[in-house]
N, C-alpha and C positions, 0 to 999 in steps of 0.2 A: 911464713909470710911476715914481713916487717910491719910493725905497728906504726901508724902514722898519728902524730899528735899535732893539732892545729895551733897556730899562733893565737894569742889572746885577741879578743874582740871587744871586751867590755871595759870596766873601770878597774881592772886588776892592777895592783901596784907593780911597778917595773921591777925586774929581777926577783920576782917572788916565786918561790918553789912550792909546788903542790906535793903533799905527802898524804899517806893514809896511815892510820894507826888503829889498833883494836879499840872498840867502844868500851867505855867504863861505866859503872853505875852513876858516876858523877855527871855523865853526859846527858842523862835522861831529860833534864829540864830544857837544855838547849834543843834537843831533838823534838820534844813536844811543842816548844814555842815556835819552831820553824816549819811545822807541817801546815800546808796551806791548801786551798781549794784545788789548785792544779795537781798537787801531789795526790789528793783524793780522787781527782778525775782520771789521772793517767796510771795510777798504781793500785796495788792491793793494800796499801798502808791504811790503817784505821786512823783517820785524822782526829778522832775524838778519844784517843787512848789516854789513860792516866799513866803517870810516871812509873808506878810500881808494876803495872801490867806490862809496860814496855820492857822494864828490866827483866821480868819473868820470861817474856817472849824471847829476848836476846839469849838469856841463859838456856832456855829449852832448845832453841835451834842451834846454839853453839855446842851443846852437848851431843847433838847428832851430826856434828861435823861442819856446820855452816860457819862461814867467816863473815863477821860484821865489822866494818871499819868506818871510822869517821874520815871524811875527806877534809884536809886542813890546808890553809894558806896563811902564811905569816903567823903561825902558831894558834890560829883560831879555826874552829869547825866551820865549814861552808856547805857540807852535805853528808850523804850517807851512801855506802856501797856495800853490797853483800854478795857472797857466792854460796850457793846451796847445792850440795851434791844430791842429785836425783838418781833414780834407778838407771836411766839411759843417757843422761846428760848432766852438765853443770849449769845451773841457772844463775845468772848474774842480774842484779837489779840495782838501781841507783837513783838518787835525786839530789838536787842542789837547792839550797835556800833561795827563795824568791829574789832577794836583793843581790845575790851573787851569780845569778844565771848570766850566761853570755861571755864568760871569762875563760872558757876552756877547761875549767876544773873537772867537769864530768868526763871529758875526753882523756885527760891525763890519768884520772883515777881508774877509768875503765881499762886503759892500756896497762896500768900497774896490776889491777886485779886479774886481768886476762893472763898476764905473765905468771902470776902466782898460781892460777888454776892450771895452766899448761905445765908449770914446774912441779905441781903437787903430786903428780903420779896418778891422779884420778883416772886418766886414760879414757875420758869420755868427751864427746863434743861439748862445746860451750855454747849456750844459747841465751839470747835476750828475747823476752816476750814483750812486745811493744804494742801499745794501742795504735791502730793503723792511722789515726789522725794526729799522733804526737810527732810532728815534723822535727822538733828539736831533738828528741831522743833518737829518731831514725838518722838524723844528721850526725849525731855523736857516734852512733854505732858504725856508720859507713866511713866516717873519717878515721876511726881507729883500725878499720880493716874488716869488720863484720860485713857479711853479705846476706841479702834476703834469701831465706830458705823456703818458707811456705807460709800459708795462712792456716791457722788452726782454730777450732772452736775455742772461744775464750772461756774463762772460768766464770764469767758473768758476775764478777765481784766489783768491777770498776763502776763508779757512779754513772759514767757515760758509756756504758757498754754497747758495742756494735755487734756483739755475737761472734766476732772474730778477733784473733790476735795475729799480728805479723811476727814471725819468728825470724830472727837474724842469727846467723851461726858463724862460729869460729871453729876450726879453720875455714877461712873463706874459700 
């Protein structure tokens, strides 16, 4: 299935390309500074993490095959995306800094990471676990080509947990 990437809708500079690159230890301060209440509400991210704990978490999960990338535009980080190989699927998660939301960055980064996961040879379905009230993330997933798969019991780790997570799957 072809991946679809929307046009920009926010205040993104014209002719600006979105890219992803591996996180480095030097990115920890930016990452910590841009965690906000919505990220805490919609994700499993610890918004109270210290820089060194974040660096250790990235190193541990990278050692087990996870891919952590910064999402960049105009040479500056605007968000985070990661792919984690699980036993029966690949889990992708992402977030965009509050002041950068609405510019299409998440859609472009999700399309890029999905291509990487497909090309990786992992040979497992790719899934996004989305809080059922997170309309922006559901919109990102469906614009790229993910389709609703099922509701699952959630991990009960989100601060606004509903007890269920919406699973969107690729290939759709």
